[in-house]
RODO-2510 file (C-alpha; in nm, 4 decimals, decimal comma):
residues 395
     n   res          X          Y          Z
     1     m     6,3543     8,3667    -7,2283
     2     s     6,1589     8,0506    -7,2526
     3     q     6,0580     7,8685    -6,9368
     4     h     6,0323     7,4893    -6,9203
     5     l     5,7645     7,3636    -6,6818
     6     a     5,7495     7,0094    -6,5518
     7     p     5,4447     6,8263    -6,6747
     8     r     5,1554     6,8405    -6,4291
     9     a     5,0482     6,5091    -6,2747
    10     p     4,7085     6,3977    -6,3935
    11     r     4,4278     6,4826    -6,1544
    12     t     4,2322     6,1984    -5,9983
    13     p     3,8699     6,2378    -6,0889
    14     r     3,6545     6,3212    -5,7862
    15     r     3,3591     6,0932    -5,7471
    16     r     3,0366     6,2713    -5,7068
    17     g     2,8742     6,2223    -5,3712
    18     s     3,1786     6,0560    -5,2089
    19     r     3,1702     6,2893    -4,9117
    20     a     2,7999     6,2275    -4,8672
    21     l     2,8590     5,8516    -4,8739
    22     l     3,1323     5,8779    -4,6133
    23     a     2,9081     6,0868    -4,3915
    24     a     2,6254     5,8352    -4,4270
    25     a     2,8593     5,5495    -4,3393
    26     a     2,9748     5,7337    -4,0285
    27     l     2,6139     5,7922    -3,9290
    28     l     2,5225     5,4247    -3,9616
    29     t     2,8288     5,3252    -3,7652
    30     a     2,7339     5,5585    -3,4832
    31     l     2,3642     5,4721    -3,4698
    32     g     2,3053     5,1335    -3,6236
    33     t     2,0129     5,0859    -3,8557
    34     g     1,6940     5,2878    -3,8400
    35     a     1,5337     5,5627    -4,0377
    36     g     1,4961     5,9185    -3,9154
    37     t     1,8195     5,9355    -3,7178
    38     v     2,0863     6,2019    -3,6790
    39     p     2,4483     6,1688    -3,5643
    40     a     2,4877     6,1583    -3,1878
    41     a     2,7351     6,3717    -3,0000
    42     h     3,0591     6,2006    -2,9085
    43     a     2,9995     5,9926    -2,5947
    44     t     3,2526     6,0456    -2,3193
    45     s     3,1507     5,7249    -2,1350
    46     a     2,9730     5,3975    -2,2047
    47     p     2,5965     5,4095    -2,1441
    48     v     2,4675     5,2478    -1,8243
    49     m     2,1366     5,1541    -1,6655
    50     n     2,1023     5,1616    -1,2874
    51     y     1,8476     5,0184    -1,0451
    52     d     1,8610     5,1175    -0,6800
    53     g     2,2060     5,2695    -0,7323
    54     t     2,3592     4,9597    -0,8959
    55     t     2,4091     4,8668    -1,2605
    56     v     2,1434     4,6330    -1,3972
    57     n     2,3721     4,4502    -1,6379
    58     n     2,3406     4,0775    -1,5520
    59     a     2,2131     4,1784    -1,2074
    60     r     1,9200     4,0221    -1,0212
    61     i     1,6275     4,2608    -1,0689
    62     p     1,2756     4,2245    -0,9217
    63     a     1,0116     4,1223    -1,1747
    64     a     0,7896     4,4162    -1,0847
    65     s     0,7258     4,7793    -1,1737
    66     i     1,0554     4,9455    -1,0830
    67     g     1,2478     5,2639    -1,1596
    68     i     1,5518     5,2281    -1,3875
    69     e     1,7893     5,5123    -1,4684
    70     t     1,9705     5,5410    -1,8023
    71     a     2,2876     5,7532    -1,8222
    72     t     2,4896     5,8211    -2,1376
    73     g     2,7267     6,0668    -2,2975
    74     v     2,4893     6,1142    -2,5917
    75     a     2,2580     6,4145    -2,5658
    76     f     1,8878     6,3166    -2,5608
    77     d     1,5667     6,4741    -2,4440
    78     r     1,3241     6,1811    -2,4164
    79     g     1,3187     5,8014    -2,4286
    80     a     1,1263     5,4777    -2,3833
    81     y     1,2039     5,1268    -2,2553
    82     f     1,1313     4,8132    -2,4600
    83     v     1,1473     4,4370    -2,4164
    84     g     1,1436     4,3026    -2,7697
    85     t     0,8820     4,5070    -2,9543
    86     t     0,6766     4,5773    -2,6399
    87     q     0,7119     4,9167    -2,4732
    88     v     0,7398     4,8648    -2,0969
    89     g     0,8157     5,2175    -1,9775
    90     t     0,8863     5,5829    -2,0538
    91     l     1,1805     5,7878    -1,9313
    92     g     1,1085     6,1004    -1,7318
    93     p     1,2788     6,4417    -1,7504
    94     v     1,6385     6,4418    -1,8724
    95     t     1,9104     6,6122    -1,6679
    96     a     2,2649     6,6971    -1,7788
    97     s     2,5772     6,7025    -1,5651
    98     g     2,8932     6,7772    -1,7577
    99     d     2,8949     6,5415    -2,0556
   100     t     2,6487     6,2945    -1,9007
   101     y     2,2746     6,2923    -1,9709
   102     r     2,0437     6,0879    -1,7515
   103     a     1,6775     6,0113    -1,6970
   104     t     1,4734     5,7653    -1,4915
   105     g     1,1566     5,5850    -1,5912
   106     t     0,9258     5,3199    -1,4439
   107     v     0,9702     4,9849    -1,6182
   108     d     0,6905     4,7274    -1,5847
   109     l     0,8525     4,3815    -1,5655
   110     t     0,5556     4,2150    -1,3938
   111     g     0,4941     3,8576    -1,5087
   112     r     0,8334     3,8214    -1,6753
   113     s     1,1056     3,5832    -1,5617
   114     g     1,4559     3,4679    -1,6374
   115     s     1,7070     3,6685    -1,8397
   116     i     1,5686     3,9445    -2,0613
   117     t     1,7183     4,2225    -2,2721
   118     l     1,5940     4,5705    -2,1840
   119     v     1,6389     4,8389    -2,4497
   120     a     1,6326     5,2137    -2,3865
   121     k     1,5505     5,3999    -2,7094
   122     l     1,6771     5,7576    -2,6730
   123     y     1,5608     6,0495    -2,8894
   124     k     1,6565     6,4112    -2,9471
   125     g     1,3772     6,6017    -3,1063
   126     k     1,2232     6,3714    -3,3641
   127     y     1,5373     6,1660    -3,4147
   128     l     1,6527     5,8393    -3,2545
   129     v     2,0084     5,9024    -3,1303
   130     q     2,0948     5,5876    -2,9351
   131     n     1,9796     5,2389    -2,8357
   132     v     2,1105     5,1143    -2,5001
   133     y     2,0923     4,7368    -2,4456
   134     k     2,1287     4,5670    -2,1053
   135     v     2,0638     4,2094    -1,9888
   136     l     1,8610     4,1724    -1,6675
   137     r     1,8143     3,8579    -1,4556
   138     l     1,4630     3,8767    -1,3134
   139     v     1,3763     3,7342    -0,9735
   140     p     1,0496     3,7153    -0,7786
   141     p     0,9346     4,0593    -0,6648
   142     a     0,8837     3,9394    -0,3081
   143     p     1,0546     3,6886    -0,0781
   144     l     0,9814     3,3232    -0,1498
   145     g     0,6357     3,2406    -0,0271
   146     i     0,3432     3,0061    -0,0783
   147     p     0,0088     3,1517    -0,1849
   148     a    -0,2926     3,0881     0,0346
   149     g    -0,4621     2,7565    -0,0246
   150     w    -0,1502     2,5624    -0,1245
   151     p     0,0315     2,3041     0,0898
   152     n     0,2734     2,4595     0,3395
   153     a     0,4306     2,4061     0,6809
   154     a     0,0935     2,4220     0,8546
   155     t    -0,0783     2,1612     0,6354
   156     t     0,1994     1,9073     0,5719
   157     g     0,4415     1,7061     0,7801
   158     v     0,4005     1,5780     1,1337
   159     p     0,0999     1,7544     1,2906
   160     a     0,1785     2,0039     1,5651
   161     g     0,1635     1,8505     1,9122
   162     t     0,2568     1,4990     1,7975
   163     t     0,5061     1,3206     2,0233
   164     l     0,7580     1,1147     1,8252
   165     t     0,9406     0,8064     1,9529
   166     p     1,3074     0,7721     1,8448
   167     a     1,3505     0,4565     1,6374
   168     g     1,6830     0,4756     1,4458
   169     d     1,7038     0,3145     1,1026
   170     v     1,3998     0,0984     1,0290
   171     v     1,3662    -0,2028     0,7977
   172     v     1,0150    -0,3396     0,7378
   173     t     0,9676    -0,6940     0,6030
   174     t     0,6144    -0,7771     0,7227
   175     p     0,3254    -0,6986     0,4839
   176     g     0,0599    -0,4639     0,6204
   177     t     0,2830    -0,3084     0,8880
   178     v     0,1632     0,0295     1,0217
   179     l     0,4201     0,2720     1,1651
   180     t     0,2875     0,5678     1,3646
   181     g     0,4573     0,8422     1,5637
   182     l     0,8166     0,7382     1,4954
   183     d     1,1282     0,9526     1,4614
   184     m     1,3272     0,7293     1,2267
   185     g     1,6636     0,7409     1,0571
   186     c     1,6568     0,5854     0,7091
   187     l     1,3570     0,3707     0,6156
   188     t     1,3750     0,0543     0,4056
   189     v     1,0534    -0,1276     0,3115
   190     r     1,0574    -0,4789     0,1656
   191     a     0,6921    -0,5701     0,2029
   192     a     0,3577    -0,4749     0,0491
   193     d     0,0870    -0,2498     0,1934
   194     v     0,3000    -0,0777     0,4579
   195     v     0,1619     0,2476     0,6042
   196     v     0,3557     0,5285     0,7740
   197     r     0,1620     0,7989     0,9605
   198     k     0,2645     1,1031     1,1660
   199     s     0,6315     1,0117     1,1492
   200     r     0,9638     1,1610     1,0438
   201     v     1,2418     1,0065     0,8348
   202     t     1,5805     1,1788     0,8708
   203     c     1,8338     1,0010     0,6508
   204     t     2,1788     1,1618     0,6161
   205     d     2,4256     0,8731     0,5785
   206     g     2,4844     0,9056     0,2036
   207     r     2,2305     0,6500     0,0834
   208     q     2,0640     0,6846    -0,2532
   209     l     1,7106     0,6798    -0,1068
   210     a     1,5863     0,8111     0,2273
   211     v     1,2823     0,5859     0,1863
   212     a     1,3862     0,2808    -0,0154
   213     l     1,1050     0,0634    -0,1519
   214     t     1,1696    -0,2893    -0,2773
   215     g     0,8690    -0,5101    -0,3521
   216     a     0,6703    -0,2588    -0,1497
   217     k     0,3571    -0,2238    -0,3630
   218     g     0,0869    -0,0200    -0,1923
   219     f     0,3179     0,1827     0,0346
   220     v     0,1433     0,4859     0,1881
   221     m     0,2961     0,7761     0,3843
   222     e     0,0671     1,0383     0,5369
   223     d     0,1158     1,3488     0,7547
   224     s     0,4876     1,2793     0,7718
   225     e     0,8292     1,4224     0,6807
   226     i     1,1309     1,3111     0,4764
   227     d     1,4498     1,5013     0,5581
   228     g     1,7839     1,4448     0,3849
   229     g     1,9743     1,6809     0,6096
   230     d     2,2115     1,8990     0,4124
   231     g     2,1934     1,6834     0,1003
   232     g     2,3252     1,3727     0,2758
   233     t     2,0826     1,1543     0,0801
   234     e     2,0362     1,1733    -0,2963
   235     n     1,6624     1,1003    -0,3392
   236     a     1,3683     1,1276    -0,1013
   237     i     1,1810     0,8154    -0,2097
   238     g     1,1736     0,5737    -0,5023
   239     w     1,0976     0,4207    -0,7286
   240     g     0,7312     0,3180    -0,7564
   241     g     0,4232     0,1680    -0,5951
   242     y     0,3747     0,4446    -0,3378
   243     t     0,1408     0,7243    -0,2271
   244     l     0,2368     1,0422    -0,0409
   245     r    -0,0336     1,2534     0,1249
   246     r     0,0393     1,5724     0,3171
   247     v     0,4098     1,4890     0,3288
   248     e     0,6850     1,7505     0,3620
   249     v     1,0087     1,6689     0,1759
   250     r     1,3251     1,8753     0,2327
   251     g     1,7021     1,8552     0,2483
   252     t     1,7621     1,5816    -0,0094
   253     q     1,9500     1,6362    -0,3356
   254     d     1,6397     1,5345    -0,5327
   255     g     1,2808     1,4972    -0,4221
   256     p     1,0671     1,1895    -0,4931
   257     r     1,1373     0,9886    -0,8077
   258     l     0,8298     0,8976    -1,0081
   259     g     0,8130     0,5441    -1,1472
   260     y     0,5114     0,3163    -1,1800
   261     d     0,1913     0,3561    -0,9770
   262     v     0,2734     0,6761    -0,7883
   263     t     0,0391     0,9317    -0,6336
   264     i     0,1602     1,2507    -0,4634
   265     a    -0,1103     1,4777    -0,3226
   266     d    -0,1373     1,7785    -0,0898
   267     s     0,2372     1,7675    -0,0211
   268     w     0,5186     2,0250     0,0027
   269     i     0,8567     1,9602    -0,1610
   270     h     1,1141     2,2326    -0,1054
   271     g     1,4540     2,3284     0,0362
   272     l     1,6577     2,0814    -0,1694
   273     v     2,0377     2,0792    -0,1862
   274     r     2,2605     2,0936    -0,4956
   275     h     2,5582     1,8589    -0,5111
   276     d     2,8139     1,8202    -0,7875
   277     d     2,6818     1,6397    -1,0971
   278     v     2,3213     1,6519    -0,9691
   279     h     2,0604     1,8739    -1,1349
   280     t     1,8251     1,9081    -0,8428
   281     d     1,4500     1,8653    -0,9024
   282     a     1,1485     1,8604    -0,6714
   283     l     1,0071     1,5742    -0,8810
   284     q     1,1740     1,3744    -1,1535
   285     s     1,0773     1,0855    -1,3792
   286     t     1,2761     0,9107    -1,6470
   287     s     1,0110     0,6451    -1,7131
   288     g     0,6931     0,5161    -1,5589
   289     e     0,3160     0,4898    -1,5847
   290     r     0,0023     0,5617    -1,3834
   291     i     0,1391     0,8733    -1,2105
   292     v    -0,0832     1,1337    -1,0441
   293     v     0,0623     1,4550    -0,8993
   294     r    -0,2215     1,6690    -0,7619
   295     h    -0,2426     1,9828    -0,5465
   296     n     0,1150     2,0080    -0,4241
   297     t     0,3591     2,2930    -0,3645
   298     l     0,6692     2,2124    -0,5704
   299     d     0,9654     2,4499    -0,5392
   300     p     1,3159     2,3044    -0,5037
   301     r     1,4748     2,6300    -0,3800
   302     t     1,5805     2,7304    -0,0310
   303     p     1,4918     3,0838     0,0859
   304     g     1,8036     3,2964     0,1134
   305     v     2,0138     3,0702    -0,1094
   306     d     2,1027     3,2197    -0,4473
   307     d     2,0360     2,9042    -0,6510
   308     f     1,7337     2,8419    -0,8733
   309     l     1,8201     2,4671    -0,8884
   310     n     1,7022     2,2708    -1,1926
   311     a     1,3253     2,2239    -1,1955
   312     a     1,0087     2,1708    -0,9977
   313     v     0,9276     1,8873    -1,2406
   314     q     1,1854     1,7241    -1,4685
   315     l     1,0755     1,4615    -1,7222
   316     g     1,2904     1,2629    -1,9615
   317     t     1,5895     1,0348    -1,9415
   318     e     1,9514     1,1017    -2,0277
   319     t     2,0181     0,7323    -2,0873
   320     g     1,8169     0,4729    -2,2730
   321     t     1,4663     0,5077    -2,4118
   322     g     1,2460     0,4740    -2,1028
   323     r     0,8754     0,5370    -2,1724
   324     l     0,6586     0,7718    -1,9675
   325     r     0,2839     0,7206    -2,0024
   326     n    -0,0408     0,8104    -1,8236
   327     a     0,1064     1,0833    -1,6043
   328     v    -0,1132     1,3721    -1,4863
   329     f     0,0160     1,6878    -1,3142
   330     e    -0,2771     1,9051    -1,2111
   331     n    -0,3685     2,1856    -0,9727
   332     n    -0,0150     2,2247    -0,8369
   333     f     0,1749     2,5395    -0,7414
   334     l     0,5137     2,5283    -0,9166
   335     n     0,8056     2,7644    -0,8768
   336     g     1,1838     2,7865    -0,9002
   337     g     1,4225     2,5992    -1,1265
   338     a     1,5941     2,7090    -1,4450
   339     f     1,2502     2,6262    -1,5871
   340     s     0,9831     2,5210    -1,3374
   341     v     0,8752     2,2434    -1,5743
   342     n     1,1518     2,0963    -1,7891
   343     v     1,0616     1,8208    -2,0343
   344     k     1,3548     1,7041    -2,2428
   345     c     1,3215     1,7050    -2,6184
   346     s     1,4227     1,3398    -2,6155
   347     a     1,1618     1,2433    -2,3531
   348     n     0,9722     0,9327    -2,4639
   349     i     0,6214     1,0633    -2,3901
   350     d     0,2884     1,0770    -2,5694
   351     s    -0,0375     1,2692    -2,5250
   352     s    -0,1193     1,0790    -2,2047
   353     v     0,1333     1,2985    -2,0206
   354     v    -0,0664     1,6052    -1,9156
   355     f    -0,0079     1,9320    -1,7281
   356     r    -0,3348     2,1099    -1,6580
   357     n    -0,4665     2,3861    -1,4356
   358     n    -0,1368     2,4388    -1,2552
   359     r    -0,0337     2,7740    -1,1081
   360     f     0,3175     2,9130    -1,1439
   361     g     0,5262     3,1662    -0,9562
   362     h     0,7825     3,3939    -1,1199
   363     g     1,0830     3,2439    -0,9425
   364     s     1,2368     3,0461    -1,2287
   365     r     1,5572     3,1600    -1,3939
   366     f     1,4515     3,1388    -1,7598
   367     g     1,0776     3,0689    -1,7701
   368     a     0,7841     2,8605    -1,6534
   369     v     0,7916     2,5705    -1,9007
   370     i     1,0242     2,4254    -2,1615
   371     a     0,8822     2,1250    -2,3429
   372     p     0,8445     1,9526    -2,6795
   373     g     0,5220     1,9967    -2,8731
   374     k     0,3952     1,6485    -2,7859
   375     l     0,3364     1,7455    -2,4203
   376     r    -0,0295     1,8277    -2,3441
   377     l    -0,0716     2,1570    -2,1603
   378     s    -0,3935     2,3380    -2,0699
   379     g    -0,5099     2,5977    -1,8195
   380     n    -0,1637     2,6664    -1,6742
   381     t    -0,1321     3,0279    -1,5518
   382     y     0,0735     3,2583    -1,3329
   383     i    -0,0555     3,2732    -0,9770
   384     d    -0,0603     3,6526    -0,9465
   385     n    -0,2118     3,7781    -1,2695
   386     g    -0,3812     3,4776    -1,4308
   387     a    -0,1779     3,5136    -1,7513
   388     a    -0,1131     3,1953    -1,9472
   389     v     0,2411     3,0748    -1,8901
   390     p     0,4660     3,0783    -2,1975
   391     v     0,6075     2,7502    -2,3244
   392     a     0,9608     2,7559    -2,4601
   393     p     1,0202     2,4914    -2,7298
   394     a     1,2581     2,2177    -2,6185
   395     c     1,3274     2,1252    -2,9804
***
């Protein structure tokens, strides 16, 4: 008996190496790029990094040598920490608990600032099995402080033991007036060559300037204080024709504004107050000429307040094309701010604007300096280790 068989469906040709290609694709998906890697075990939980018992991701971490733990569901037996291409630490012995593998290593973050990406490269045998990426926000390794030799509470402001006479708001219209030992409200000067010594200005009534100068060429303030209360006044003093020596400025939304013919020396500007729509700066200039800022402590922050504020020095205008010329910032201690020195790309400056031999702390959010290439910088270093401060390009 004959048997009729249905025709067999044609067989799909098997491509050589297809399984190998699929395996390779799975490997790359699991590990990312990199030669000499092997597939990692299935991770039961997302990898984490911890400092002092808390995750480091977007956390405020001291810019110092600190211990950071990495924990992951991928089996590994050794590892190293990197910032960019620089190795900053090595993980210690690995322990396993259930499906979690963990190890702790000392990470050297000294001299760094702002937000950084820390990478833990994890290995098993000779193979890289996982990269763990976390963003850290670095903060000063110690409480806010002023290094020895820089202006501070003991060397600026009204000298200890001085008796002040209450005076209320003061308006000066006589050239050559000398004010000494006064406890004033807001101060308005409409005459040339006025001198203020051993006095305090406390202006909190919402004015734009705590010390307002109009036609006041040659104004000098020495061994005195300008206090804006809790940000009640926008600016400490402006706009030009003045000298500050050993003056403490605090409590305003912005510190002194730098216009024409300004000298600030041996002074301490700190403890400023952020208000809406104000990017708070210890010093700011949109235009001017013949400016000297020498041997001051410039840090807009307030100890205990979680706000970097904008800058210790901000240069450049947001409106118009104001020119800034012949401005020298030298031998200052600068700290705080998103960047401690922030010079806008659009700033109308030339090579006569100079920052030289300044010392920086590590208390800024993103870095020491951001500036266009036309700014002249020389001899600017970190206060603790003498390393040259990096300059981020503004444009």
